[in-house]
C-alpha positions as CSV (number, residue, x, y, z in Angstrom):
1,X,0.0,0.0,0.0
2,X,1.4,3.4,-1.0
3,X,2.1,6.1,1.6
4,X,-0.6,8.4,0.3
5,X,-3.2,5.6,0.5
6,X,-2.3,4.8,4.1
7,X,-2.6,8.5,4.9
8,X,-6.1,8.7,3.3
9,X,-7.3,5.7,5.3
10,X,-6.0,7.1,8.5
11,X,-7.5,10.5,7.8
12,X,-10.9,9.0,6.9
13,X,-10.9,6.9,10.1
14,X,-10.1,10.1,12.1
15,X,-13.0,11.9,10.5
16,X,-15.4,9.1,11.3
17,X,-14.3,9.1,14.9
18,X,-14.8,12.8,15.1
19,X,-18.3,12.5,13.7
20,X,-19.1,9.7,16.2
21,X,-17.8,11.8,19.1
22,X,-19.9,14.8,18.0
23,X,-23.0,12.6,17.8
24,X,-22.5,11.2,21.2
25,X,-21.6,14.6,22.7
26,X,-25.0,15.9,21.5
27,X,-26.7,13.0,23.3
28,X,-27.5,11.1,20.1
29,X,-27.2,7.4,19.5
30,X,-25.6,5.4,16.7
31,X,-27.8,2.4,16.0
32,X,-27.0,-0.7,13.9
33,X,-29.5,-0.9,11.0
34,X,-31.5,1.9,12.7
35,X,-33.0,-0.8,15.1
36,X,-33.6,-0.6,18.8
37,X,-33.6,-4.0,20.5
38,X,-35.9,-4.7,23.5
39,X,-36.0,-8.0,25.3
40,X,-39.3,-9.7,26.3
41,X,-39.4,-12.7,28.6
42,X,-42.5,-14.9,28.9
43,X,-43.3,-18.6,29.8
44,X,-43.7,-19.9,26.2
45,X,-43.4,-23.6,27.4
46,X,-45.3,-25.2,30.2
47,X,-48.9,-24.6,31.5
48,X,-48.7,-20.8,30.9
49,X,-47.9,-21.2,27.1
50,X,-51.3,-20.0,26.0
51,X,-51.1,-16.9,28.2
52,X,-47.5,-16.2,27.0
53,X,-48.8,-16.1,23.4
54,X,-51.5,-13.6,24.3
55,X,-48.8,-11.5,26.1
56,X,-46.5,-11.7,23.1
57,X,-49.3,-10.5,20.8
58,X,-49.9,-7.5,23.1
59,X,-46.3,-6.6,22.8
60,X,-46.3,-7.0,19.0
61,X,-49.5,-4.9,18.7
62,X,-47.7,-2.1,20.5
63,X,-44.6,-2.4,18.3
64,X,-46.8,-2.4,15.2
65,X,-48.3,1.0,16.3
66,X,-44.8,2.4,17.1
67,X,-43.1,1.2,13.9
68,X,-45.9,1.8,11.3
69,X,-48.2,4.7,10.4
70,X,-51.9,4.4,11.4
71,X,-54.9,6.6,10.8
72,X,-56.2,7.0,14.4
73,X,-55.3,9.1,17.4
74,X,-52.8,7.2,19.5
75,X,-49.2,7.7,20.7
76,X,-46.8,7.1,17.7
77,X,-49.7,6.2,15.4
78,X,-49.0,9.2,13.1
79,X,-45.2,8.4,12.7
80,X,-43.0,5.5,11.7
81,X,-40.5,4.4,14.4
82,X,-39.0,6.7,17.0
83,X,-39.1,10.3,15.7
84,X,-36.2,11.6,17.7
85,X,-33.9,8.8,16.4
86,X,-34.6,9.2,12.7
87,X,-37.4,6.7,12.7
88,X,-35.5,3.9,14.3
89,X,-37.7,0.8,14.6
90,X,-38.3,-1.2,17.7
91,X,-37.3,-4.9,17.4
92,X,-38.4,-7.3,20.2
93,X,-36.2,-10.3,21.0
94,X,-38.4,-12.8,22.8
95,X,-37.1,-15.3,25.4
96,X,-38.7,-18.3,27.1
97,X,-38.6,-18.4,31.0
98,X,-40.6,-21.7,31.0
99,X,-42.1,-20.3,34.2
100,X,-38.8,-20.8,36.1
101,X,-37.3,-17.9,38.1
102,X,-33.7,-19.1,37.5
103,X,-34.3,-19.5,33.8
104,X,-35.9,-16.0,33.7
105,X,-32.8,-14.5,35.3
106,X,-30.4,-16.3,32.9
107,X,-32.5,-15.3,29.9
108,X,-32.4,-11.7,31.1
109,X,-28.7,-11.8,31.3
110,X,-28.4,-13.4,27.9
111,X,-30.6,-10.8,26.3
112,X,-28.5,-8.0,27.8
113,X,-25.0,-9.4,27.2
114,X,-25.5,-11.4,24.0
115,X,-28.4,-9.8,22.2
116,X,-27.6,-6.2,23.1
117,X,-31.1,-5.2,24.2
118,X,-31.4,-1.7,25.7
119,X,-34.4,-2.5,27.9
120,X,-36.6,-5.4,29.1
121,X,-40.3,-6.1,29.5
122,X,-42.1,-9.1,31.0
123,X,-42.3,-11.6,32.7
124,X,-46.0,-12.2,33.7
125,X,-45.2,-14.5,36.7
126,X,-44.1,-12.3,39.6
127,X,-41.6,-14.9,40.8
128,X,-39.8,-14.7,37.4
129,X,-40.1,-11.0,37.1
130,X,-38.4,-10.8,40.5
131,X,-35.3,-12.6,39.4
132,X,-35.1,-11.2,35.8
133,X,-35.4,-7.6,37.2
134,X,-32.5,-8.4,39.6
135,X,-30.4,-9.1,36.5
136,X,-31.5,-5.8,34.9
137,X,-30.7,-4.0,38.1
138,X,-27.2,-5.5,38.2
139,X,-26.5,-4.6,34.6
140,X,-28.1,-1.1,34.8
141,X,-30.8,-1.8,32.1
142,X,-34.3,-0.4,32.3
143,X,-37.1,-2.9,33.0
144,X,-40.7,-1.9,32.4
145,X,-43.2,-4.4,33.7
146,X,-46.8,-4.4,32.6
147,X,-48.0,-7.8,33.6
148,X,-46.9,-8.9,37.1
149,X,-48.9,-8.0,40.2
150,X,-46.9,-8.7,43.3
151,X,-46.8,-5.5,45.4
152,X,-43.2,-6.4,46.5
153,X,-41.8,-5.8,43.0
154,X,-42.1,-2.0,43.5
155,X,-41.0,-2.1,47.2
156,X,-37.4,-3.1,46.6
157,X,-35.9,0.4,46.1
158,X,-34.8,-0.7,42.6
159,X,-33.3,2.0,40.4
160,X,-34.1,0.4,37.0
161,X,-37.5,-1.3,37.6
162,X,-40.8,0.4,36.6
163,X,-44.4,-1.0,36.6
164,X,-47.3,0.4,34.5
165,X,-50.0,-2.1,35.8
166,X,-51.6,-1.9,39.3
167,X,-50.6,-4.5,41.9
168,X,-52.5,-7.1,44.0
169,X,-52.8,-4.8,47.0
170,X,-54.9,-2.4,45.0
171,X,-57.0,-5.2,43.5
172,X,-57.8,-6.8,46.9
173,X,-58.9,-3.5,48.2
174,X,-61.3,-3.2,45.3
175,X,-62.6,-6.7,45.9
176,X,-63.6,-5.7,49.4
177,X,-65.1,-2.4,48.2
178,X,-67.1,-4.5,45.7
179,X,-68.3,-6.9,48.4
180,X,-69.5,-4.0,50.5
181,X,-71.3,-2.6,47.5
182,X,-73.0,-6.0,46.9
183,X,-74.1,-6.1,50.5
184,X,-75.7,-2.7,50.1
185,X,-77.4,-3.7,46.9
186,X,-78.7,-7.1,48.0
187,X,-79.1,-6.8,51.8
188,X,-77.2,-10.1,52.1
189,X,-74.3,-10.6,54.5
190,X,-71.0,-11.6,52.7
191,X,-68.8,-11.5,55.8
192,X,-67.4,-15.1,55.8
193,X,-64.4,-15.3,53.4
194,X,-62.7,-18.5,52.2
195,X,-59.3,-17.9,50.7
196,X,-57.5,-20.2,48.2
197,X,-54.2,-19.3,46.6
198,X,-51.2,-20.9,44.8
199,X,-48.1,-20.9,46.9
200,X,-45.8,-18.8,44.7
201,X,-44.9,-15.1,44.8
202,X,-48.2,-13.9,43.3
203,X,-50.5,-16.1,45.3
204,X,-48.7,-15.5,48.6
205,X,-49.0,-11.8,48.1
206,X,-52.7,-12.0,47.3
207,X,-53.1,-14.0,50.5
208,X,-51.2,-11.5,52.6
209,X,-53.2,-8.5,51.2
210,X,-56.5,-10.4,51.7
211,X,-55.8,-11.2,55.4
212,X,-54.8,-7.6,56.1
213,X,-57.7,-6.0,54.3
214,X,-60.3,-8.5,55.7
215,X,-59.5,-7.1,59.1
216,X,-59.6,-3.5,57.9
217,X,-63.1,-4.0,56.3
218,X,-64.5,-6.2,59.1
219,X,-64.7,-9.5,57.3
220,X,-64.0,-12.9,58.8
221,X,-61.4,-15.2,57.2
222,X,-63.0,-18.6,57.9
223,X,-60.5,-20.7,55.8
224,X,-57.1,-20.1,54.2
225,X,-55.8,-22.8,51.8
226,X,-52.5,-22.8,50.0
227,X,-52.0,-25.3,47.1
228,X,-49.3,-26.1,44.7
229,X,-49.9,-24.8,41.2
230,X,-50.1,-27.4,38.4
231,X,-52.0,-29.9,40.7
232,X,-53.9,-32.6,38.9
233,X,-56.5,-33.0,41.7
234,X,-57.9,-30.3,43.9
235,X,-60.7,-32.3,45.6
236,X,-59.2,-32.2,49.1
237,X,-58.8,-28.4,48.9
238,X,-62.3,-28.0,47.6
239,X,-63.8,-30.2,50.3
240,X,-62.0,-28.3,53.0
241,X,-63.2,-25.0,51.6
242,X,-66.8,-26.2,51.3
243,X,-66.7,-27.4,54.9
244,X,-65.9,-23.9,56.1
245,X,-69.2,-22.6,54.7
246,X,-67.9,-19.3,53.2
247,X,-70.2,-16.7,51.8
248,X,-67.4,-15.6,49.5
249,X,-64.6,-17.6,47.9
250,X,-61.5,-15.4,47.0
251,X,-59.1,-17.2,44.8
252,X,-55.6,-16.4,43.5
253,X,-54.8,-19.0,40.9
254,X,-53.3,-19.4,37.4
255,X,-55.4,-20.5,34.5
256,X,-55.0,-24.3,34.5
257,X,-55.7,-24.4,38.3
258,X,-58.7,-22.1,37.9
259,X,-60.2,-24.4,35.3
260,X,-59.7,-27.4,37.5
261,X,-61.2,-25.7,40.5
262,X,-64.3,-24.8,38.5
263,X,-64.8,-28.4,37.3
264,X,-64.3,-29.7,40.9
265,X,-66.7,-27.2,42.3
266,X,-69.3,-28.3,39.8
267,X,-68.8,-32.0,40.6
268,X,-69.2,-31.2,44.3
269,X,-72.1,-28.9,43.7
270,X,-70.3,-26.2,45.7
271,X,-71.8,-22.7,45.0
272,X,-70.8,-19.9,47.4
273,X,-72.8,-16.7,47.1
274,X,-69.9,-15.0,45.5
275,X,-66.8,-16.4,43.7
276,X,-64.1,-13.7,43.3
277,X,-61.0,-14.4,41.3
278,X,-57.7,-12.9,40.2
279,X,-57.3,-12.3,36.5
280,X,-56.9,-16.0,35.3
281,X,-60.6,-16.4,34.1
282,X,-59.9,-13.4,31.7
283,X,-57.7,-15.7,29.6
284,X,-59.3,-17.2,26.5
285,X,-58.7,-20.8,27.6
286,X,-61.0,-20.4,30.6
287,X,-64.3,-19.8,28.7
288,X,-63.1,-22.1,25.8
289,X,-62.6,-24.9,28.3
290,X,-65.7,-24.4,30.5
291,X,-68.3,-22.8,28.2
292,X,-71.4,-22.0,30.3
293,X,-69.8,-23.3,33.5
294,X,-67.5,-20.2,33.3
295,X,-70.4,-17.9,33.9
296,X,-71.0,-15.8,37.0
297,X,-67.4,-15.6,38.3
298,X,-66.2,-12.1,39.3
299,X,-62.6,-11.3,38.3
300,X,-60.2,-8.4,38.4
301,X,-59.2,-6.9,35.0
302,X,-57.1,-4.0,33.8
303,X,-59.3,-4.0,30.7
304,X,-62.6,-5.3,29.4
305,X,-63.7,-5.0,25.8
306,X,-67.0,-3.4,26.8
307,X,-65.1,-0.3,27.7
308,X,-65.3,0.8,24.1
309,X,-68.4,2.6,25.4
310,X,-66.1,4.8,27.5
311,X,-63.0,5.0,25.2
312,X,-63.7,5.1,21.4
313,X,-60.0,4.5,20.5
314,X,-60.4,1.0,21.7
315,X,-62.5,0.2,18.6
316,X,-59.6,0.9,16.4
317,X,-57.0,-1.0,18.4
318,X,-59.2,-4.0,19.0
319,X,-60.0,-4.3,15.3
320,X,-56.4,-4.1,14.3
321,X,-55.5,-6.7,16.9
322,X,-58.2,-9.0,15.6
323,X,-57.1,-8.5,12.0
324,X,-53.4,-9.1,12.9
325,X,-53.7,-12.1,15.1
326,X,-57.1,-13.6,14.3
327,X,-58.5,-13.5,17.9
328,X,-59.8,-11.0,20.4
329,X,-57.5,-8.8,22.4
330,X,-57.9,-10.0,26.0
331,X,-56.8,-8.3,29.3
332,X,-53.3,-10.0,29.4
333,X,-52.5,-8.6,25.9
334,X,-53.6,-5.1,27.1
335,X,-51.3,-5.4,30.1
336,X,-48.3,-6.3,28.0
337,X,-49.2,-3.7,25.4
338,X,-48.5,-0.8,27.7
339,X,-44.9,-1.6,28.5
340,X,-43.4,-1.1,25.0
341,X,-45.5,2.0,24.5
342,X,-44.0,3.4,27.8
343,X,-40.4,2.5,26.7
344,X,-40.8,3.9,23.2
345,X,-42.1,7.2,24.7
346,X,-39.2,7.4,27.1
347,X,-36.6,6.6,24.3
348,X,-38.2,9.2,22.1
349,X,-38.0,11.9,24.8
350,X,-34.5,10.9,25.7
351,X,-33.4,11.0,22.1
352,X,-31.0,8.2,23.1
353,X,-30.8,4.4,23.8
354,X,-28.3,5.0,26.6
355,X,-29.7,3.2,29.7
356,X,-29.3,6.2,32.0
357,X,-31.0,8.5,29.5
358,X,-33.9,6.1,29.2
359,X,-34.2,5.8,33.0
360,X,-34.3,9.5,33.5
361,X,-37.0,9.8,30.8
362,X,-39.0,7.0,32.5
363,X,-39.0,9.0,35.7
364,X,-40.5,11.9,33.8
365,X,-43.2,9.8,32.0
366,X,-46.6,11.4,31.9
367,X,-48.7,9.6,29.3
368,X,-52.4,10.9,29.1
369,X,-55.2,8.5,29.7
370,X,-56.4,8.6,26.1
371,X,-53.3,6.7,25.2
372,X,-54.0,3.9,27.7
373,X,-56.2,1.0,26.8
374,X,-57.0,0.4,30.4
375,X,-59.4,2.8,32.2
376,X,-56.6,4.9,33.7
377,X,-56.0,8.6,34.0
378,X,-52.6,7.9,32.5
379,X,-49.2,6.5,33.2
380,X,-46.9,8.4,35.6
381,X,-44.4,6.7,37.9
382,X,-44.1,7.4,41.6
383,X,-40.6,8.8,42.0
384,X,-39.7,6.4,44.8
385,X,-41.4,3.1,44.0
386,X,-41.7,3.5,40.2
387,X,-45.3,2.2,40.4
388,X,-47.8,3.8,38.0
389,X,-49.8,6.2,40.3
390,X,-52.8,6.0,38.0
391,X,-53.0,2.2,37.7
392,X,-56.2,0.6,38.8
393,X,-58.5,-2.4,38.0
394,X,-62.1,-2.9,37.1
395,X,-64.1,-5.8,38.3
396,X,-65.9,-7.9,35.6
397,X,-68.3,-10.8,35.7
398,X,-68.7,-13.5,33.1
399,X,-72.3,-13.5,31.8
400,X,-73.4,-15.4,28.8
401,X,-69.8,-16.5,28.2
402,X,-68.8,-12.8,27.8
403,X,-67.0,-10.3,30.1
404,X,-68.9,-7.3,31.4
405,X,-67.7,-4.6,33.7
406,X,-69.8,-4.4,36.9
407,X,-67.6,-2.3,39.3
408,X,-66.8,0.5,39.9
409,X,-70.1,2.0,38.8
410,X,-68.4,4.7,36.7
411,X,-67.3,2.0,34.3
412,X,-70.1,-0.6,34.7
413,X,-72.0,-1.7,31.6
414,X,-74.1,-4.3,33.4
415,X,-75.4,-5.1,36.8
416,X,-74.1,-8.2,38.6
417,X,-75.8,-11.6,38.7
418,X,-76.2,-12.4,42.4
419,X,-75.9,-14.9,44.1
420,X,-73.8,-17.4,42.2
421,X,-76.4,-19.7,40.8
422,X,-76.6,-23.4,42.0
423,X,-75.0,-25.6,39.4
424,X,-78.2,-27.7,38.9
425,X,-80.2,-24.6,38.2
426,X,-78.2,-23.5,35.2
């Protein structure tokens, strides 16, 4: 190589380094192929696989709105990609936790160190989110959670963890408020509570909150039963529960267990006045598996499709989801939908994919309620806990194999069916 050629190469390299330094000094980001990678961890194998697919579709629906132009009023719908980063597109790298906390942590580490993701979302099961977010905290990577409900997740003083969805403590309080309202409406006493919960992170926190709030609201906990999720027979738990003669059954269970409990209750002809559940019956497999036997359960939801009456933009998003995936957008998809929207908003305001810049932008998040699919005033994080201060649930009831909002009254589209009908009278 001639001396003048070597000099030209050195000079060109020096110029490129100067340009790169200038870009970085201005707070910009150089992106490979103009792509921003985000990691998403869900239990794609095991009993939660169907739920994981719904969660994945919620994430992909959000990314579709962010990356492509749409003709309705929603955050990023009128642009393509991240405006402040020259239209950079979001790419999601999905990972399988298999429902195991250790696997969730190792997958989080892999996504960060090998895949080069700039942020994480997931992981649905609180026990997995707990360990995966520990990895994010260790590496200094933003983690936005939209689908795990353990209150403890936002009580750890973590610097990098944020949650858009409400937690179980808020839900259980709403449960008791709903029971008080039912007592006023019907004149019936609902003071005897039977509690059943799966003995992992989520179920244990539901149980703790239920015990504390039962005392606060003046209810009696007549039975408390922990069981192992994934059980193939729940007859002994159901027999014990039935013997306690509760007015209300409160249940914290995942989808496969919830289905088995319903079948067992029917076989035993056990029909409490009220059956109150966590969000599992909101998953499509519940009604698909039980048909009419799914009716009349109450369940917490961050979303119910009948809320199109209160939020017209839902019509557009739900139709696009239906066209894209061939099925209805259920509550779990809505929960996972919000996390990529929150991250994209933070990245756009930061004008950077640098972790600290994203984290600072997350702290300043203030997304209006019209850009939330759930019935919230918006998304804004508490500066200490990083919990969305506007996150709340609605309570739905399954009627005619369809979900209807029944509480709070401001969002209700139907009145409740009360009491829970005897199985032989259906």
